[in-house]
N, CA and C atoms as an extended XYZ file, in Angstrom:
171
Properties=species:S:1:pos:R:3:atomname:S:1:resname:S:1:resid:I:1 pbc="F F F"
N         1.448       -1.209        0.072 N   MET     1
C        -0.214        0.265        0.050 CA  MET     1
C         0.893        1.372       -0.030 C   MET     1
N         0.616        2.063       -0.830 N   ASP     2
C         1.447        3.511       -0.844 CA  ASP     2
C         0.867        4.334        0.265 C   ASP     2
N         1.736        5.649        0.191 N   ASP     3
C         1.567        6.700        0.904 CA  ASP     3
C         0.089        7.193        0.959 C   ASP     3
N        -0.255        7.476       -0.445 N   ASN     4
C        -2.259        7.741       -0.778 CA  ASN     4
C        -2.922        6.974       -0.690 C   ASN     4
N        -2.705        5.274       -0.365 N   GLU     5
C        -3.847        4.546       -0.582 CA  GLU     5
C        -4.229        4.619        1.100 C   GLU     5
N        -3.629        4.705        2.487 N   LEU     6
C        -3.918        4.562        3.486 CA  LEU     6
C        -4.882        5.438        3.884 C   LEU     6
N        -4.618        7.000        3.681 N   PRO     7
C        -5.732        7.550        4.079 CA  PRO     7
C        -6.758        7.867        3.051 C   PRO     7
N        -6.574        7.348        1.794 N   LEU     8
C        -8.092        7.326        1.067 CA  LEU     8
C        -8.890        5.863        1.969 C   LEU     8
N        -8.180        5.068        2.371 N   ALA     9
C        -8.880        3.682        2.611 CA  ALA     9
C        -9.328        4.344        4.393 C   ALA     9
N        -9.093        4.850        5.001 N   LEU    10
C        -9.642        5.188        6.334 CA  LEU    10
C       -10.570        6.508        6.135 C   LEU    10
N       -10.072        7.037        5.076 N   GLU    11
C       -11.647        7.854        4.725 CA  GLU    11
C       -12.470        7.334        4.239 C   GLU    11
N       -12.587        6.391        3.440 N   ARG    12
C       -13.980        5.177        2.917 CA  ARG    12
C       -14.309        4.414        4.064 C   ARG    12
N       -13.809        4.201        5.288 N   ALA    13
C       -13.889        3.445        6.300 CA  ALA    13
C       -14.589        4.525        7.204 C   ALA    13
N       -14.092        5.654        7.280 N   GLU    14
C       -14.815        6.856        8.043 CA  GLU    14
C       -16.377        6.732        7.736 C   GLU    14
N       -16.368        7.039        6.234 N   ARG    15
C       -17.586        7.315        5.724 CA  ARG    15
C       -18.401        6.239        5.853 C   ARG    15
N       -18.048        5.026        5.889 N   ALA    16
C       -18.927        3.694        6.033 CA  ALA    16
C       -19.326        3.968        7.411 C   ALA    16
N       -18.587        4.118        8.322 N   LEU    17
C       -19.190        4.030        9.792 CA  LEU    17
C       -20.235        5.277       10.179 C   LEU    17
N       -20.035        6.111        9.393 N   GLN    18
C       -21.008        7.156        9.383 CA  GLN    18
C       -22.210        7.048        8.852 C   GLN    18
N       -22.066        6.521        7.645 N   ARG    19
C       -23.736        5.756        7.023 CA  ARG    19
C       -24.263        4.389        8.144 C   ARG    19
N       -23.541        4.059        8.757 N   ILE    20
C       -23.905        2.773        9.555 CA  ILE    20
C       -24.504        3.513       11.107 C   ILE    20
N       -23.917        4.874       11.201 N   GLU    21
C       -24.376        5.025       12.778 CA  GLU    21
C       -26.110        6.242       12.214 C   GLU    21
N       -25.703        6.548       11.382 N   ARG    22
C       -27.052        7.416       10.273 CA  ARG    22
C       -28.177        6.423       10.443 C   ARG    22
N       -27.995        5.321        9.601 N   MET    23
C       -28.559        4.069        9.805 CA  MET    23
C       -29.785        3.925       11.003 C   MET    23
N       -28.439        3.452       11.856 N   LEU    24
C       -28.945        2.978       13.364 CA  LEU    24
C       -29.754        4.207       14.228 C   LEU    24
N       -29.327        5.420       13.842 N   ALA    25
C       -30.070        6.159       14.466 CA  ALA    25
C       -31.403        6.485       13.891 C   ALA    25
N       -31.623        6.418       12.613 N   ALA    26
C       -33.142        6.118       11.942 CA  ALA    26
C       -33.777        5.015       12.232 C   ALA    26
N       -33.189        4.195       12.622 N   ARG    27
C       -33.929        2.705       12.707 CA  ARG    27
C       -34.542        3.268       14.456 C   ARG    27
N       -33.629        3.622       15.059 N   HIS    28
C       -34.033        3.732       16.525 CA  HIS    28
C       -35.323        4.481       16.537 C   HIS    28
N       -35.434        6.001       15.620 N   THR    29
C       -36.402        6.865       15.122 CA  THR    29
C       -37.257        6.296       14.718 C   THR    29
N       -37.523        5.530       13.912 N   GLY    30
C       -38.764        4.069       13.584 CA  GLY    30
C       -39.327        3.710       14.501 C   GLY    30
N       -38.640        3.515       15.487 N   ALA    31
C       -38.956        2.385       16.544 CA  ALA    31
C       -39.870        3.219       17.352 C   ALA    31
N       -39.528        4.365       17.603 N   GLY    32
C       -40.132        5.079       18.640 CA  GLY    32
C       -41.630        5.736       17.752 C   GLY    32
N       -41.504        5.999       16.457 N   ARG    33
C       -42.737        6.315       15.742 CA  ARG    33
C       -43.790        5.074       15.959 C   ARG    33
N       -43.092        3.790       15.583 N   ASP    34
C       -44.007        2.695       16.173 CA  ASP    34
C       -44.552        2.377       17.215 C   ASP    34
N       -43.729        3.021       18.263 N   ASP    35
C       -44.465        2.840       19.695 CA  ASP    35
C       -45.664        3.825       19.551 C   ASP    35
N       -45.515        4.851       19.298 N   GLU    36
C       -46.479        5.971       18.966 CA  GLU    36
C       -47.469        5.684       18.051 C   GLU    36
N       -47.678        5.058       17.204 N   LEU    37
C       -48.206        4.849       16.455 CA  LEU    37
C       -48.952        3.579       16.933 C   LEU    37
N       -48.483        2.611       17.252 N   ARG    38
C       -49.233        1.508       18.381 CA  ARG    38
C       -49.964        2.413       19.671 C   ARG    38
N       -49.703        3.278       20.309 N   ALA    39
C       -50.440        4.053       21.342 CA  ALA    39
C       -51.533        4.459       20.858 C   ALA    39
N       -51.652        5.303       19.427 N   LYS    40
C       -52.876        5.828       18.925 CA  LYS    40
C       -53.781        4.877       18.530 C   LYS    40
N       -53.626        3.593       17.702 N   VAL    41
C       -54.072        2.506       17.426 CA  VAL    41
C       -54.932        2.306       18.764 C   VAL    41
N       -54.199        1.723       19.981 N   ARG    42
C       -54.856        1.279       21.093 CA  ARG    42
C       -55.772        2.350       21.735 C   ARG    42
N       -55.672        3.404       21.440 N   GLU    43
C       -57.183        4.472       22.018 CA  GLU    43
C       -57.620        4.587       21.209 C   GLU    43
N       -57.778        4.509       20.120 N   VAL    44
C       -58.904        4.210       18.983 CA  VAL    44
C       -59.785        3.018       19.315 C   VAL    44
N       -59.020        1.770       19.521 N   VAL    45
C       -59.996        0.895       19.611 CA  VAL    45
C       -60.438        0.967       21.172 C   VAL    45
N       -60.344        1.177       21.785 N   GLU    46
C       -60.741        1.310       23.028 CA  GLU    46
C       -61.868        2.274       22.675 C   GLU    46
N       -61.966        3.563       22.203 N   GLU    47
C       -62.952        4.617       21.429 CA  GLU    47
C       -64.059        3.388       21.116 C   GLU    47
N       -63.676        2.703       19.975 N   LEU    48
C       -64.621        2.028       19.076 CA  LEU    48
C       -65.175        0.635       20.301 C   LEU    48
N       -64.524        0.100       21.130 N   ASP    49
C       -64.877       -0.403       21.995 CA  ASP    49
C       -66.085        0.070       22.659 C   ASP    49
N       -65.923        1.327       23.378 N   GLU    50
C       -66.738        2.035       24.199 CA  GLU    50
C       -68.179        2.312       23.603 C   GLU    50
N       -67.956        2.586       22.176 N   LEU    51
C       -68.899        3.172       21.155 CA  LEU    51
C       -69.773        2.175       20.470 C   LEU    51
N       -69.191        0.602       20.640 N   ILE    52
C       -70.039       -0.657       20.738 CA  ILE    52
C       -70.723       -0.976       21.765 C   ILE    52
N       -70.230       -0.984       22.815 N   LYS    53
C       -70.995       -1.261       24.053 CA  LYS    53
C       -71.974       -0.284       24.281 C   LYS    53
N       -71.883        0.845       23.968 N   GLU    54
C       -72.888        2.291       23.964 CA  GLU    54
C       -74.262        1.424       23.257 C   GLU    54
N       -74.184        1.484       22.048 N   ALA    55
C       -74.772        0.976       20.450 CA  ALA    55
C       -75.454       -0.225       20.979 C   ALA    55
N       -74.903       -1.313       21.869 N   ALA    56
C       -75.341       -2.452       22.049 CA  ALA    56
C       -76.260       -2.548       23.251 C   ALA    56
N       -76.237       -1.628       24.002 N   ALA    57
C       -77.114       -0.994       25.376 CA  ALA    57
C       -77.935       -0.718       25.126 C   ALA    57
């Protein structure tokens, strides 16, 4: 490996690590959105349950 190849290889490795970190951060953000969506769905289902019970009474 000549003198120019090592810095280029290190730069490529650094960019790859940055891409991985961005991907992991986006993945965690997505998990938070999933939890938020589940909570909203749970609330709506509870509301529908109440409406069905009231309609049946």
